[in-house]
C-alpha positions as CSV (number, residue, x, y, z in Angstrom):
1,M,4.8,27.6,26.2
2,A,2.6,26.8,23.1
3,K,4.4,25.0,20.3
4,P,4.8,27.3,17.3
5,K,2.5,26.3,14.4
6,K,4.3,24.4,11.7
7,K,4.4,26.4,8.4
8,P,3.0,24.5,5.4
9,N,5.6,23.3,2.9
10,R,5.3,23.8,-0.8
11,Y,3.5,20.6,-1.5
12,E,0.9,21.4,1.2
13,K,0.3,24.9,-0.2
14,I,-0.2,23.6,-3.7
15,I,-2.6,20.7,-2.8
16,E,-4.6,23.0,-0.5
17,R,-5.1,25.6,-3.3
18,L,-5.9,22.8,-5.8
19,F,-8.5,21.3,-3.5
20,F,-10.3,24.5,-2.5
21,A,-10.4,25.7,-6.2
22,H,-13.0,23.0,-6.6
23,Y,-14.5,22.3,-3.2
24,K,-18.0,23.6,-2.2
25,S,-19.6,22.9,1.1
26,G,-21.2,19.4,1.3
27,L,-19.3,17.9,-1.6
28,R,-18.1,14.4,-1.1
29,E,-16.2,14.1,-4.4
30,L,-14.4,16.5,-6.6
31,E,-12.2,16.0,-9.7
32,V,-8.9,17.8,-10.5
33,H,-6.4,17.7,-13.3
34,R,-2.6,17.6,-12.9
35,D,-2.2,20.5,-15.4
36,E,-3.8,22.8,-12.8
37,I,-0.7,22.5,-10.7
38,P,1.9,24.7,-12.6
39,P,-0.4,27.8,-12.7
40,I,-1.1,27.4,-9.0
41,A,2.6,27.1,-8.3
42,A,3.3,30.3,-10.4
43,K,0.7,32.3,-8.4
44,L,2.2,31.1,-5.1
45,K,5.7,31.7,-6.4
46,I,6.7,28.1,-5.7
47,V,9.4,26.2,-7.6
48,L,7.9,22.9,-8.8
49,P,9.7,19.6,-8.5
50,D,11.0,18.0,-11.7
51,N,8.3,15.3,-11.3
52,I,5.0,17.2,-10.8
53,G,3.2,14.0,-10.2
54,D,5.1,13.5,-7.0
55,I,3.0,16.2,-5.3
56,L,-0.2,14.1,-5.7
57,Y,1.7,10.8,-5.1
58,S,3.0,12.1,-1.8
59,F,-0.5,12.8,-0.4
60,R,-1.9,9.6,-1.8
61,Y,0.7,7.3,-0.1
62,R,3.2,9.0,2.1
63,T,1.8,11.9,4.1
64,R,-1.3,13.5,5.5
65,L,-3.3,16.1,3.7
66,P,-3.2,19.6,5.1
67,E,-5.3,20.2,8.3
68,S,-7.5,22.6,6.4
69,I,-8.7,19.7,4.2
70,L,-8.7,17.1,7.0
71,K,-11.0,19.1,9.3
72,I,-13.8,19.1,6.6
73,A,-14.2,15.4,7.2
74,R,-15.9,13.9,10.3
75,D,-13.7,11.9,12.7
76,D,-14.9,8.6,11.1
77,E,-14.2,9.8,7.6
78,E,-11.1,10.7,5.4
79,W,-10.3,12.2,2.1
80,L,-8.7,9.8,-0.4
81,I,-7.1,10.7,-3.8
82,R,-8.1,8.2,-6.5
83,P,-7.0,8.2,-10.1
84,A,-9.7,9.2,-12.6
85,G,-8.1,8.7,-15.9
86,K,-5.0,10.2,-17.6
87,S,-3.6,13.0,-15.4
88,R,-7.0,13.3,-13.6
89,Y,-7.6,12.6,-10.0
90,K,-10.6,12.6,-7.6
91,F,-10.7,13.7,-4.0
92,V,-13.3,11.3,-2.4
93,L,-14.7,11.5,1.1
94,V,-15.0,7.9,2.5
95,P,-15.4,6.1,5.8
96,K,-12.0,6.0,7.5
97,I,-10.2,2.6,7.2
98,E,-6.9,2.2,9.0
99,L,-4.8,-0.6,7.5
100,A,-2.6,-0.9,10.6
101,P,-0.9,-3.9,12.2
102,N,-2.5,-5.6,15.1
103,A,0.1,-5.2,17.8
104,A,-1.3,-8.1,19.8
105,L,-0.8,-10.7,17.0
106,A,1.8,-13.4,17.7
107,R,4.9,-13.7,15.5
108,V,5.8,-16.7,13.5
109,K,9.6,-17.4,13.2
110,V,10.8,-18.5,9.8
111,P,14.3,-19.6,9.0
112,D,15.9,-16.8,7.0
113,S,16.8,-17.9,3.4
114,T,17.8,-14.5,2.2
115,P,21.2,-14.7,0.4
116,G,23.7,-12.6,2.4
117,I,24.8,-10.6,-0.6
118,I,21.1,-9.6,-1.3
119,A,20.6,-8.6,2.4
120,R,23.9,-6.5,2.2
121,Y,23.2,-4.6,-1.0
122,A,19.4,-4.1,-1.0
123,L,19.0,-0.4,-1.9
124,N,15.9,0.6,0.1
125,D,13.3,-0.7,2.5
126,E,10.8,-1.5,-0.3
127,Q,13.3,-3.5,-2.4
128,A,14.7,-5.2,0.7
129,L,11.1,-6.2,1.7
130,L,10.2,-7.6,-1.7
131,A,13.5,-9.6,-1.8
132,R,12.8,-11.1,1.6
133,L,9.3,-12.1,0.5
134,R,10.6,-13.7,-2.6
135,Y,13.6,-15.6,-1.2
136,N,11.7,-16.8,1.9
137,R,8.5,-17.8,-0.1
138,L,6.5,-15.8,2.4
139,I,3.6,-15.3,0.0
140,D,3.3,-19.0,-0.4
141,I,3.4,-19.6,3.4
142,F,1.0,-16.8,4.1
143,L,-1.7,-17.7,1.5
144,G,-1.1,-21.5,1.5
145,V,-0.8,-21.4,-2.3
146,T,2.3,-22.2,-4.4
147,C,3.2,-18.9,-5.9
148,Y,5.8,-17.6,-8.5
149,S,6.9,-14.0,-9.1
150,L,5.5,-13.0,-12.5
151,Q,6.7,-9.4,-12.6
152,N,7.8,-6.6,-10.3
153,H,7.0,-2.9,-10.6
154,L,4.2,-3.7,-13.1
155,R,3.0,-0.5,-14.8
156,T,-0.1,-0.7,-16.8
157,S,-3.3,1.2,-17.7
158,V,-6.7,0.3,-16.3
159,A,-9.9,1.6,-17.8
160,S,-11.3,4.7,-16.0
161,L,-8.2,4.8,-13.7
162,G,-5.3,5.5,-16.1
163,Q,-1.8,4.3,-15.3
164,I,-1.2,2.3,-12.1
165,E,1.8,0.6,-10.6
166,T,1.9,-2.6,-8.6
167,D,5.1,-3.4,-6.6
168,E,5.1,-7.1,-7.5
169,V,2.6,-9.6,-9.1
170,Y,2.7,-13.3,-8.3
171,V,0.7,-16.1,-9.9
172,G,-0.1,-19.3,-8.0
173,I,-1.9,-22.6,-8.1
174,D,-3.4,-24.6,-5.2
175,R,-3.8,-28.4,-4.8
176,G,-7.2,-28.3,-6.5
177,G,-5.8,-26.7,-9.6
178,A,-7.3,-23.2,-9.1
179,H,-5.2,-20.3,-10.4
180,Y,-4.5,-17.2,-8.4
181,V,-3.1,-13.7,-9.1
182,V,-1.5,-12.0,-6.1
183,P,-0.7,-8.3,-6.4
184,V,1.6,-7.2,-3.7
185,Q,2.1,-3.7,-2.4
186,A,5.2,-3.3,-0.2
187,K,5.7,-0.4,2.1
188,G,9.0,0.8,3.5
189,G,10.2,4.1,5.1
190,R,7.4,6.7,5.5
191,D,5.1,5.1,3.0
192,R,1.8,3.7,4.3
193,L,-0.5,1.0,3.0
194,N,-3.4,2.7,1.2
195,V,-6.9,1.4,0.3
196,V,-6.6,3.2,-3.1
197,Q,-3.7,1.0,-4.1
198,I,-5.7,-2.1,-3.2
199,E,-8.7,-0.9,-5.2
200,Q,-6.4,-0.3,-8.2
201,D,-4.9,-3.8,-7.8
202,L,-8.3,-5.4,-7.8
203,A,-9.3,-3.4,-10.9
204,M,-6.0,-4.4,-12.6
205,C,-6.6,-8.1,-11.8
206,A,-10.2,-7.9,-13.1
207,G,-9.0,-6.4,-16.4
208,K,-5.7,-8.3,-17.0
209,F,-6.4,-11.6,-15.3
210,P,-10.2,-12.1,-15.4
211,D,-10.0,-15.9,-15.1
212,M,-7.8,-16.0,-12.0
213,I,-8.7,-15.5,-8.3
214,C,-7.3,-12.2,-7.1
215,R,-5.9,-12.2,-3.6
216,P,-4.3,-8.8,-2.9
217,V,-1.5,-8.6,-0.3
218,G,0.0,-5.7,1.6
219,A,3.4,-6.0,3.2
220,Q,5.4,-3.8,5.5
221,F,8.2,-3.9,8.0
222,S,7.5,-3.4,11.7
223,S,9.8,-1.0,13.6
224,D,12.0,-4.0,14.7
225,G,12.2,-5.7,11.3
226,A,9.4,-8.2,11.5
227,I,7.5,-8.6,8.2
228,I,3.7,-7.9,8.4
229,L,1.5,-9.3,5.7
230,F,-2.2,-8.5,5.1
231,E,-4.5,-10.3,2.8
232,L,-7.2,-7.8,1.7
233,E,-10.6,-8.0,0.1
234,M,-13.4,-5.8,-1.2
235,T,-16.6,-6.0,0.9
236,G,-19.8,-4.1,0.9
237,D,-18.2,-1.7,3.3
238,G,-15.1,-1.2,1.2
239,I,-11.5,-2.7,1.6
240,R,-11.1,-4.8,4.7
241,I,-8.3,-7.0,6.1
242,R,-9.2,-10.6,5.6
243,N,-6.1,-12.1,7.2
244,E,-2.9,-10.9,8.9
245,R,0.3,-12.6,10.0
246,H,3.6,-11.3,11.4
247,Y,6.7,-13.2,10.4
248,L,10.2,-12.9,12.0
249,L,13.1,-14.1,9.8
250,V,15.7,-15.7,12.1
251,P,18.8,-17.9,11.7
252,S,17.8,-21.5,11.8
253,D,19.5,-22.1,15.1
254,E,17.3,-19.5,16.8
255,L,14.2,-21.6,16.2
256,S,13.7,-23.8,19.3
257,A,12.2,-27.3,19.5
258,E,9.4,-25.9,21.6
259,E,8.5,-23.3,19.0
260,L,8.5,-25.9,16.3
261,R,6.1,-28.0,18.4
262,S,3.8,-25.1,18.9
263,Y,3.6,-24.6,15.1
264,R,2.4,-28.2,14.6
265,L,-1.0,-27.1,15.9
266,P,-3.6,-26.4,13.1
267,A,-3.7,-22.8,12.0
268,G,-6.2,-20.8,14.0
269,S,-6.4,-23.4,16.9
């Protein structure tokens, strides 16, 4: 028996109407304003959430756009929603980039230094992930640079983009004296790593830290609790993964002598 077609929820109905109010065949970019949402909701007789911005946020970072929008793109393309100034956003059709973990990558065991009380009371996946990165110095280990947390949940404005938010910003120094700024985007629950956030982080670093080397990092939990870290970069083909490592935090007595010996090999050998 055919599976009944899922009815669109209120967010999907609103974003679909907002998109097609501007879309014409062949367009690869279209701009919308958040103030268009209340009139659309009124026409559709939909009760809006208290935070109207959550509708756009949801489709930017948490969930897929409606099928009616997705099917306009080719299989190797996708629609992204980028900020375009205060309360303004752009739907942009770009080559599809999947920032997904490499399931074949080996895991590196790291003795868990997370204080027990932090592990017990961390409020959500994102906060738990940021805490584990901090207490286990995983950013330092991953990048090979001595790093310090400068600020978490940094909200700031960037020219042409409007307000953006970065989960945590680290600053670092290497043995040659070079200074780095490391914006970190942490994903927990249903959220997914998104190229738009990395683009925003790069723009933020260029504007706020122009004399530092920017090395954006994405972090997420795997299904079994390992921590996956990506170092990302802007290339001529857009955002790409420069480096990826999977870390498993374990009690120190679960790290065998054989495993320690294997870690003595130079990285990448």
